[in-house]
C-alpha positions as a printed Julia matrix, in Angstrom:
91×3 Matrix{Float64}:
  93.72  17.67  109.29
  97.09  16.01  109.89
  98.84  19.13  108.59
  96.98  21.28  111.14
  98.09  19.03  114.01
 101.69  19.16  112.86
 101.75  22.92  112.22
  99.96  24.01  115.39
 103.03  23.8   117.75
 105.06  25.9   115.32
 102.28  28.48  114.95
 101.79  28.64  118.72
 105.47  29.51  119.24
 105.28  32.22  116.58
 102.12  33.77  118.01
 103.43  33.71  121.58
 106.37  35.87  120.51
 104.0   38.5   119.11
 101.44  38.48  121.94
 102.43  40.19  125.21
 103.11  37.8   128.07
 101.08  39.7   130.67
  97.35  39.72  130.04
  96.67  42.43  132.65
  98.94  45.17  131.38
  98.22  48.35  133.33
  99.92  51.5   132.11
 100.75  54.03  134.83
 102.58  57.32  134.75
 105.32  58.28  137.12
 104.14  60.48  139.97
 106.43  62.96  141.69
 106.57  62.85  145.47
 106.09  65.94  147.6
 109.08  66.87  149.76
 107.51  66.92  153.22
 110.16  69.17  154.77
 109.55  71.81  152.12
 105.78  71.38  152.37
 105.88  72.29  156.08
 107.86  75.45  155.41
 106.5   76.75  152.08
 102.96  77.39  150.83
 102.1   77.63  147.16
 100.56  80.85  145.83
  99.25  81.53  142.33
 102.64  82.33  140.81
 105.18  81.88  143.6
 105.73  80.42  147.07
 105.56  82.09  150.48
 107.28  81.33  153.77
 107.59  82.75  157.25
 110.52  85.0   158.08
 113.33  83.67  160.26
 114.92  85.25  163.31
 111.99  85.93  165.63
 111.99  82.8   167.8
 114.48  83.52  170.61
 117.37  85.7   171.66
 115.73  88.99  170.74
 114.65  90.42  174.1
 116.8   93.56  173.7
 115.71  94.32  170.13
 113.59  97.31  169.23
 109.96  96.93  168.25
 110.76  98.22  164.8
 113.34  95.51  164.07
 111.0   92.82  165.42
 108.15  94.15  163.29
 110.31  93.8   160.17
 110.78  90.11  160.97
 107.07  89.39  161.4
 104.79  88.12  158.66
 105.44  86.27  155.45
 107.75  86.78  152.48
 107.78  85.47  148.91
 110.4   83.17  147.45
 113.29  84.59  145.5
 113.25  84.08  141.73
 116.31  81.85  141.93
 114.44  79.34  144.14
 111.24  79.01  142.12
 112.39  76.13  139.85
 113.7   74.1   142.79
 110.51  74.66  144.77
 108.39  73.56  141.82
 110.29  70.27  141.82
 109.98  69.82  145.58
 106.27  70.78  145.72
 104.67  69.56  142.48
 101.05  69.5   143.71
């Protein structure tokens, strides 16, 4: 009985080194954030990304209908931009 009382402080120090200090250990994974500027300009498709074409907003009153029609609609991302867009828009 006396040996237990003398050994308990030593055992408590040894066990506290093994046991984690925080009892409520919550493991989380890192989440990537969406780049909001890219999210407003690009939309995700099944295999690529699409965006609106530039150059149709102003300063084109003398242009032909054909050249304005070419600038209308959407276009897909170039292959060189796909990896960067996947990082900017992970979800």
